[in-house]
C-alpha positions in Angstrom: 0.1 0.0 -0.1 1.7 3.4 -0.9 1.8 6.1 1.3 0.2 9.1 0.7 1.6 11.7 -1.4 3.8 14.0 -0.1 4.3 12.0 2.9 7.9 11.0 2.0 8.9 14.3 1.4 8.5 15.6 5.1 9.8 12.1 6.6 13.3 11.4 7.3 15.4 8.7 8.6 15.2 9.3 12.8 18.8 8.0 13.0 20.7 9.9 10.5 18.0 12.3 9.0 18.5 11.7 5.2 15.6 10.9 3.0 13.8 7.7 2.9 12.6 5.8 -0.4 9.5 3.4 0.0 10.3 -0.1 -1.2 8.0 -3.1 -0.6 6.8 -2.6 2.8 9.4 -0.7 4.0 10.9 2.6 4.2 14.6 2.6 3.5 17.1 5.4 4.6 19.2 6.7 1.6 22.0 7.7 3.8 25.4 5.9 2.6 26.3 5.2 6.0 23.1 4.0 7.5 20.8 2.1 5.4 18.1 1.2 8.0 15.2 0.0 6.9 12.0 0.9 8.6 8.8 -1.3 8.3 5.2 0.3 7.7 2.9 -1.4 9.3 -1.2 -1.0 8.1 -0.3 1.7 6.0 1.9 3.4 9.0 5.4 3.9 9.1 7.3 2.8 12.3 10.3 4.9 12.7 12.1 3.6 15.7 15.5 2.8 15.3 14.9 -0.3 17.6 12.2 -1.5 14.8 14.5 -1.4 11.9 16.6 -3.7 10.3 19.7 -3.5 8.6 19.6 -4.8 5.0 21.8 -7.9 4.0 
């Protein structure tokens, strides 16, 4: 389920403050050193560092 239009424009990675991109059911940090993947559950981004995963 895609996020609302414009939502990605105002969201940022809580760990490094880089922008996010939507991929599958996650928001992926675009920062080169960070790269955390945050889950989107029921259309709601869960932007908690403890809930994020490091992509392989």
